[in-house]
C-alpha positions in Angstrom: -24.2 19.4 10.8 -24.4 15.9 9.2 -24.4 17.5 5.7 -21.2 19.5 6.6 -19.5 16.3 7.4 -20.1 14.9 3.8 -22.3 11.9 4.5 -21.1 11.4 8.0 -24.3 9.5 9.1 -23.1 6.1 7.7 -19.9 6.5 9.6 -21.7 6.7 12.9 -22.9 3.1 12.7 -22.9 1.0 14.9 -23.0 3.9 17.3 -26.3 5.0 18.7 -28.0 8.2 17.5 -25.7 11.2 18.3 -26.7 13.7 21.0 -26.1 17.3 19.9 -24.8 19.7 22.5 -25.2 23.4 22.0 -22.5 25.4 23.7 -20.1 28.3 23.4 -16.9 27.0 21.8 -14.5 27.7 24.7 -16.9 26.2 27.2 -17.5 23.0 25.4 -13.8 22.4 24.7 -13.1 22.6 28.4 -16.1 20.4 29.3 -15.2 17.8 26.7 -11.7 17.7 28.1 -13.0 17.2 31.6 -15.2 14.4 30.3 -12.5 12.4 28.5 -10.0 13.0 31.3 -12.0 10.5 33.5 -10.8 7.6 31.2 -7.5 5.9 30.9 -7.6 6.3 27.1 -8.4 9.7 25.8 -7.6 11.7 22.7 -8.6 15.3 21.9 -7.7 16.4 18.3 -8.0 20.2 18.1 -7.9 22.3 14.9 -8.2 25.5 17.0 -10.6 26.9 14.5 -11.7 29.7 16.9 -8.1 31.1 16.6 -8.3 31.1 12.8 -5.1 29.1 12.2 -3.8 29.2 8.7 -4.5 25.7 7.2 -3.3 25.2 3.6 -5.2 22.6 1.6 -6.2 20.7 4.7 -9.6 19.3 4.3 -10.0 19.3 8.2 -13.6 18.3 8.9 -13.9 19.4 12.4 -13.4 22.1 15.1 -12.3 19.3 17.3 -12.8 15.5 17.5 -12.3 13.6 20.7 -12.4 10.0 21.9 -12.7 8.5 25.4 -12.8 5.1 27.0 -11.5 1.8 25.4 -13.6 -1.1 24.1 -10.8 -2.7 22.2 -7.0 -1.9 21.9 -3.8 -3.0 20.3 -0.2 -2.1 20.9 0.3 -2.5 24.7 1.3 -6.2 24.9 2.9 -6.2 21.5 4.4 -3.5 19.2 4.2 -5.6 16.0 2.8 -3.6 13.1 1.2 -6.8 11.6 -1.0 -7.0 14.7 -1.9 -3.3 14.2 -3.1 -4.0 10.6 -5.1 -7.1 11.8 -6.7 -5.0 14.5 -7.6 -2.2 11.9 -9.0 -4.7 9.5 -11.1 -6.3 12.1 -12.6 -3.2 13.5 -12.9 -1.2 10.3 -14.9 -4.1 9.0 -17.3 -3.5 11.9 -17.6 0.3 11.0 -15.7 1.4 14.1 -13.9 4.6 14.6 -10.3 4.1 15.7 -8.0 6.5 17.4 -4.3 6.2 18.3 -0.7 7.2 18.1 2.7 5.9 17.1 6.0 6.9 18.7 9.1 7.8 16.9 10.5 4.4 18.1 8.3 2.6 15.6 11.1 3.4 13.2 13.0 0.4 14.7 10.4 -1.9 13.1 10.7 -0.3 9.7 14.4 0.1 9.4 17.4 -1.6 11.2 17.9 1.0 13.8 18.4 0.7 17.5 17.8 3.3 20.2 20.1 3.0 23.2 19.2 6.3 24.9 16.9 6.6 27.9 13.3 7.9 27.7 12.1 10.5 30.2 8.3 9.8 29.6 7.8 6.3 28.3 4.7 5.4 26.3 4.1 2.0 24.5 5.6 2.1 21.0 2.1 2.6 19.6 -1.5 2.3 20.8 -4.8 2.3 18.9 -8.2 1.8 20.4 -11.9 1.7 19.6 -13.5 4.3 22.0 -16.7 4.2 24.0 -17.4 7.7 23.3 -16.7 10.2 20.4 -17.3 13.9 20.3 -17.3 15.6 16.9 -17.6 19.5 16.9 -18.3 21.8 14.0 -20.1 25.1 13.4 -20.8 25.6 17.2 -22.5 22.2 17.5 -21.0 19.2 19.2 -22.2 15.6 18.8 -21.6 13.0 21.4 -21.7 9.5 20.0 -21.7 6.5 22.3 -21.2 2.8 22.0 -22.3 2.4 25.6 -25.4 4.0 27.1 -27.6 6.6 25.5 -25.2 9.6 24.9 -27.6 12.2 26.4 -27.8 10.2 29.6 -24.0 9.9 29.7 -23.5 13.7 29.2 -26.2 14.6 31.7 -24.7 12.3 34.3 -21.3 13.8 33.7 -22.5 17.3 34.1 -24.4 16.3 37.3 -21.2 14.9 38.9 -18.5 17.1 37.3 -16.1 19.0 39.6 -14.5 22.2 38.6 -12.3 21.7 35.6 -10.0 24.7 36.5 -7.0 24.6 38.8 -6.2 27.6 41.0 -2.5 27.9 40.4 0.0 27.5 37.6 2.3 24.4 37.3 5.3 24.4 39.7 8.1 22.8 37.7 11.6 22.1 39.0 14.1 21.7 36.1 16.3 18.8 36.2 18.2 19.1 32.8 18.7 21.9 30.3 20.7 21.3 27.1 24.1 23.0 27.2 24.5 25.7 24.6 28.2 24.9 23.9 27.6 21.2 23.6 24.8 21.9 21.1 27.1 24.0 19.0 29.8 21.4 19.0 27.3 18.8 17.9 26.1 21.0 15.0 29.7 21.6 13.9 30.4 17.9 13.8 27.2 17.3 11.8 28.2 20.0 9.3 31.5 18.1 8.9 29.4 15.0 8.0 27.5 17.0 5.5 30.5 18.4 3.9 32.0 15.0 3.3 28.8 13.7 1.8 27.5 11.4 4.6 24.1 13.3 4.8 22.3 16.2 3.3 20.1 17.3 6.2 19.6 16.2 9.8 16.9 17.2 12.2 18.8 17.6 15.5 16.7 17.9 18.7 17.4 18.7 22.4 15.3 17.9 25.4 14.5 19.6 28.7 13.4 17.6 31.6 11.9 18.4 35.1 9.4 17.5 37.7 6.2 19.1 38.8 4.3 19.0 42.1 1.3 21.0 40.9 0.2 20.1 37.4 -3.2 19.6 35.8 -2.5 18.5 32.2 -5.9 19.5 30.6 -5.7 23.1 32.1 -2.0 23.4 30.9 -3.0 22.1 27.5 -5.7 24.8 27.2 -3.1 27.5 28.3 -0.7 26.2 25.7 -3.0 26.3 22.7 -4.5 29.6 23.8 -1.0 31.2 23.4 0.2 29.1 20.6 -2.7 27.5 18.7 -1.9 25.1 15.9 -4.4 23.3 13.5 -3.0 19.9 14.5 -2.9 20.3 18.2 -3.9 17.4 20.5 -4.3 16.2 24.1 -3.6 12.6 24.8 -4.0 10.5 27.9 -2.7 6.9 28.1 -3.2 5.8 31.7 -0.8 7.9 33.8 1.0 9.5 30.8 0.0 12.6 28.9 0.8 14.5 25.7 0.1 18.2 25.4 0.7 19.3 21.8 0.3 22.6 19.9 1.5 21.1 16.6 1.1 23.2 13.4 2.1 20.2 11.2 0.2 17.4 9.4 1.9 14.0 8.8 -0.5 12.4 6.4 -4.3 12.6 5.7 -6.3 10.4 3.4 -9.7 11.3 1.8 -11.0 8.6 -0.5 -8.1 7.6 -2.8 -6.1 10.9 -2.2 -3.5 11.3 0.3 -1.6 14.4 1.2 1.4 15.2 3.4 2.3 18.7 4.5 6.0 19.0 5.8 7.1 22.0 7.6 10.7 23.2 7.1 11.5 26.8 7.7 10.8 28.9 10.8 11.0 32.6 11.5 10.0 34.6 14.6 7.2 37.2 14.5 8.2 40.8 14.4 7.5 43.2 17.2 5.4 45.5 14.9 3.7 45.2 11.4 6.7 46.4 9.6 9.2 44.1 11.2 6.8 41.2 11.1 6.4 41.6 7.3 10.2 41.8 6.9 10.6 38.6 8.9 8.0 36.8 6.8 9.6 38.0 3.5 13.0 36.9 4.7 11.6 33.4 5.3 10.0 33.3 1.9 13.1 34.3 0.0 15.8 32.6 2.2 17.8 30.1 0.1 18.7 28.3 3.3 15.2 27.7 4.4 14.0 26.8 0.8 17.0 24.3 0.6 15.8 22.7 3.9 12.2 22.5 2.7 12.9 21.2 -0.8 15.0 18.4 0.4 12.3 17.1 2.6 9.7 17.6 -0.2 11.8 15.4 -2.4 12.0 12.9 0.4 8.2 12.9 0.9 7.6 12.5 -2.8 9.8 9.5 -2.8 8.0 8.0 0.2 4.6 8.5 -1.4 5.7 7.0 -4.7 6.1 3.6 -2.9 2.3 3.3 -2.7 1.0 5.9 -5.2 -0.6 5.3 -8.6 2.2 5.9 -11.1 2.4 9.5 -12.2 0.1 10.9 -9.4 2.6 12.3 -6.9 2.3 16.1 -7.2 3.7 19.0 -5.2 0.4 21.1 -4.8 2.3 23.9 -3.1 6.0 24.6 -2.6 7.4 27.0 -0.1 4.1 28.4 1.2 4.6 30.8 4.1 1.9 30.8 6.8 1.7 33.0 9.8 0.9 31.6 13.2 0.7 33.7 16.5 4.2 33.0 17.4 6.1 32.1 14.3 6.0 32.2 10.4 6.3 28.7 8.9 7.3 27.4 5.4 4.8 24.6 4.5 4.7 22.6 1.4 1.9 20.2 0.3 2.6 16.9 -1.5 -0.3 14.6 -2.7 -0.9 11.4 -4.5 -3.6 8.9 -5.5 -3.2 5.7 -3.4 -3.2 2.4 -5.2 -6.2 0.1 -4.4 -5.7 -2.4 -1.5 -2.8 -0.3 0.1 -3.2 -0.6 3.8 -2.7 1.9 6.6 0.5 0.1 7.8 1.8 -0.2 4.3 1.6 3.7 4.2 3.4 3.8 7.5 6.2 1.6 6.4 6.8 3.8 3.4 6.4 7.2 5.0 7.1 7.0 8.8 8.9 8.6 10.6 8.0 11.8 8.8 11.0 13.3 6.8 10.7 16.8 8.5 11.7 15.1 11.8 14.5 13.0 10.4 16.4 14.6 7.5 17.6 13.2 4.3 18.5 10.5 3.3 16.1 9.2 6.0 18.0 6.2 7.4 21.3 8.0 7.4 19.7 10.9 9.2 18.1 8.6 11.8 21.4 7.0 12.5 23.1 10.3 13.0 20.2 11.4 15.3 20.9 8.4 17.4 24.6 9.3 17.6 24.2 13.0 18.5 21.0 13.1 20.6 21.2 12.1 24.2 17.5 11.1 24.7 15.0 8.7 23.2 12.4 10.7 21.5 9.4 8.4 22.2 6.1 10.1 21.4 7.9 13.3 20.4 8.4 13.2 16.6 5.6 10.6 16.6 2.0 11.0 15.4 -1.5 11.1 16.7 -4.7 10.8 14.8 -7.9 9.0 13.9 -9.2 6.5 11.3 -12.7 6.6 10.1 -14.8 3.5 9.4 -14.5 4.2 5.7 -10.6 4.2 5.9 -10.1 7.9 5.7 -7.7 9.2 8.3 -5.7 12.3 9.6 -2.5 12.2 11.6 -0.4 15.1 13.0 3.4 15.5 13.7 4.1 15.5 17.4 6.1 18.8 17.9 5.6 21.8 20.1 4.6 19.5 22.9 4.9 18.6 26.6 5.1 15.0 27.9 4.1 14.3 31.4 4.1 11.2 33.6 1.8 11.7 36.6 3.3 8.7 38.5 6.9 10.0 38.4 5.8 13.6 38.0 8.3 13.8 35.1 7.9 16.5 32.4 9.8 16.5 29.2 9.9 19.0 26.2 11.9 18.8 23.1 12.5 20.8 20.0 15.0 21.0 17.1 15.6 22.1 13.6 17.2 21.0 10.3 20.9 21.2 10.0 22.1 21.7 6.4 25.3 22.9 4.8 24.1 26.5 5.2 23.4 26.3 8.8 25.0 28.7 11.3 25.2 26.8 14.7 24.3 29.9 16.8 21.3 30.6 14.7 20.1 27.0 14.9 20.3 27.2 18.7 18.2 30.4 18.7 15.6 28.7 16.5 15.4 25.7 18.9 14.8 28.1 21.8 12.1 29.9 19.9 10.3 26.6 19.3 10.5 25.7 23.1 9.2 29.1 24.3 5.4 28.4 24.2 5.8 25.1 26.1 8.1 26.6 28.7 5.8 29.6 29.3 2.8 27.3 29.7 4.7 25.6 32.4 5.4 28.9 34.1 9.1 29.0 33.1 11.2 31.8 31.7 13.2 30.8 28.6 15.6 33.6 29.0 16.6 32.5 32.5 17.0 28.9 31.5 19.4 29.5 28.6 21.3 32.4 30.1 
């Protein structure tokens, strides 16, 4: 296993020798989720390799990687990105692994933008932490690495005291707010007017559904979500009483050595009911001028973002308009890469590339301002990113979409989705695409999308 991880052993220091757990894949994922769920800080990053998700040029190194417990953290008392970089410099110098997230609201530190809308499930703007325990799984083997007690003792103690990780009934959700179809169509038409007069080229317009739940176990619902809609950048996150359940197919940025890649998704088509109709849907996506126009505008934006910290002449489009098939949808994915200049820091990359263009539009600042005008909710962790940073500085971060947010204190649930509005958009079709993206999350919550929107 250590050989598969390309010289992983030095990255384990100062952690004690790892304990290897032999287990069937589905069993170990459930057990690890139960283990990390006991802590206030927990992240489970899931490539869903058992579902054979399509992953173009990813370099993903694991089946899943998880972190639990907090030894050190940053981002709760302050949201200043300078403090984040100080924290990273300090703990990477000590060869620590670091896990964390950034909400979409970090944009307000990068650009002069203000968010006046309310947030249904509120997380700190960002939070990164050095974990007590790390799980790394690959090829049917899972390592438990600990900065605390002997990892075998920790795991055995957990198994001896573990209660059942299953819940007997599905979530019981009472819906509080559903976006109004006519209001959405009016908003799209107004944005199209802005596009026609040249204010903007593309805007990612999102809508949010909110509700409450009286019976909800986040880890069980997460497993249900990714079973029906597995994504290679899925994740489960717990921050005290707040949770993220995410079945994301999209990567924000990944760094391996001096190479950085970003893989924006723009272009979605529903799966067909049979092989013939499915192939027609896929071909339509691959040849659609509208979808390709959406995609290439964001690719150009990403190229510009990366050029701010790239070695001159190294920004490349490795793949343009790649179409990949997922259980629920076909997606158009492009891959942009570059060589990173020496001494460029993690937060310098963030200041150049965050928020991801696929969730804003182009030009980015104009798009974010229009988003604030036409959306009636604060995105928070939705449209943000979750990931990890290795001791050697390599990292991998997703795009938080296809997700459920939950606050166990207020019992509030929030899910959101959207799509790119361009001059070729048809409002009614954009609404249908938004509902398509919401469907897996709604079904995981035991809700019927057809009844909600009809």
